[in-house]
C-alpha positions as CSV (number, residue, x, y, z in Angstrom):
1,M,0.0,0.0,0.0
2,F,1.3,3.4,0.9
3,T,4.6,3.7,2.8
4,S,4.8,6.3,5.5
5,T,7.9,7.9,7.0
6,M,6.1,10.4,9.2
7,Q,4.5,9.2,12.4
8,I,1.7,11.0,14.2
9,Q,2.0,10.8,17.9
10,P,-0.9,10.7,20.4
11,S,-1.9,14.1,21.6
12,N,-2.8,15.3,25.1
13,P,-5.7,15.6,25.4
14,P,-6.5,13.0,22.8
15,K,-8.5,13.8,19.6
16,N,-12.1,12.8,19.9
17,S,-12.9,9.7,17.8
18,I,-16.6,10.8,17.3
19,I,-15.6,14.2,16.0
20,A,-13.1,12.7,13.6
21,A,-15.8,10.3,12.2
22,I,-18.4,13.0,11.9
23,L,-16.1,15.4,10.2
24,S,-15.2,12.7,7.6
25,L,-18.8,11.6,7.2
26,L,-20.2,15.1,6.6
27,L,-17.3,16.9,4.9
28,L,-16.2,14.9,1.8
29,G,-14.5,12.0,3.7
30,G,-11.1,13.4,4.4
31,V,-11.6,16.2,7.0
32,G,-11.4,13.7,9.9
33,Q,-8.0,12.6,8.7
34,I,-6.8,16.2,8.5
35,Y,-8.2,16.7,12.1
36,L,-6.0,13.7,13.1
37,G,-2.9,15.1,11.4
38,Q,-3.0,13.0,8.2
39,T,-3.2,16.1,6.0
40,K,-1.9,14.6,2.8
41,K,-4.1,11.5,3.1
42,G,-7.1,13.8,3.9
43,I,-6.6,15.9,0.8
44,I,-6.3,12.7,-1.4
45,I,-9.6,11.4,0.0
46,I,-11.4,14.7,-0.6
47,V,-10.2,14.9,-4.2
48,A,-11.1,11.2,-4.8
49,S,-14.5,11.9,-3.3
50,I,-15.2,14.8,-5.6
51,I,-14.0,13.0,-8.7
52,L,-15.9,9.8,-7.9
53,S,-19.1,11.7,-7.1
54,C,-19.2,12.5,-10.8
55,V,-19.6,8.8,-11.6
56,G,-22.0,8.1,-8.7
57,I,-19.8,6.2,-6.3
58,G,-18.4,9.1,-4.3
59,L,-20.9,8.5,-1.5
60,V,-19.0,5.4,-0.4
61,I,-15.8,7.5,0.3
62,P,-17.2,9.5,3.2
63,I,-18.4,6.3,4.9
64,L,-15.0,4.7,4.6
65,G,-13.3,7.9,5.6
66,A,-15.5,8.1,8.8
67,V,-14.6,4.5,9.7
68,D,-10.9,5.1,9.0
69,A,-10.9,8.4,11.0
70,Y,-12.7,6.7,14.0
71,M,-10.4,3.6,14.1
72,L,-7.2,5.6,13.8
73,S,-8.3,8.0,16.4
74,E,-8.9,5.1,18.7
75,K,-5.4,3.9,18.1
76,L,-4.1,7.4,19.0
77,K,-6.2,7.4,22.2
78,N,-4.7,4.0,23.1
79,G,-1.2,5.6,23.0
80,E,-0.2,4.1,19.6
81,S,1.4,6.3,16.9
82,I,0.0,6.1,13.4
83,G,1.6,6.8,10.0
84,D,0.7,9.8,7.9
85,M,-0.7,7.5,5.2
86,Q,-1.8,4.6,7.4
87,W,-5.3,3.1,6.9
88,F,-7.5,1.5,9.6
89,W,-6.9,-2.1,8.2
90,E,-3.1,-1.8,8.6
């Protein structure tokens, strides 16, 4: 998949998983990732969502983005670092 060299460390206080998921669900799928510090990945998801909306499958992206943001936020809350391009299944 994507290789990542930058690691995002847990913050204190931790980012809210629900807020990350809602941001991704309501705002083109990548805003939750930007909230978590995965800026490059968030922008890629937003662009993909816009492009794929033209062919009718762009609605799937915000749902996957919300799941991804929630799961990665939970990893950060548990004290784990995440990569800047890491996905929830990794």
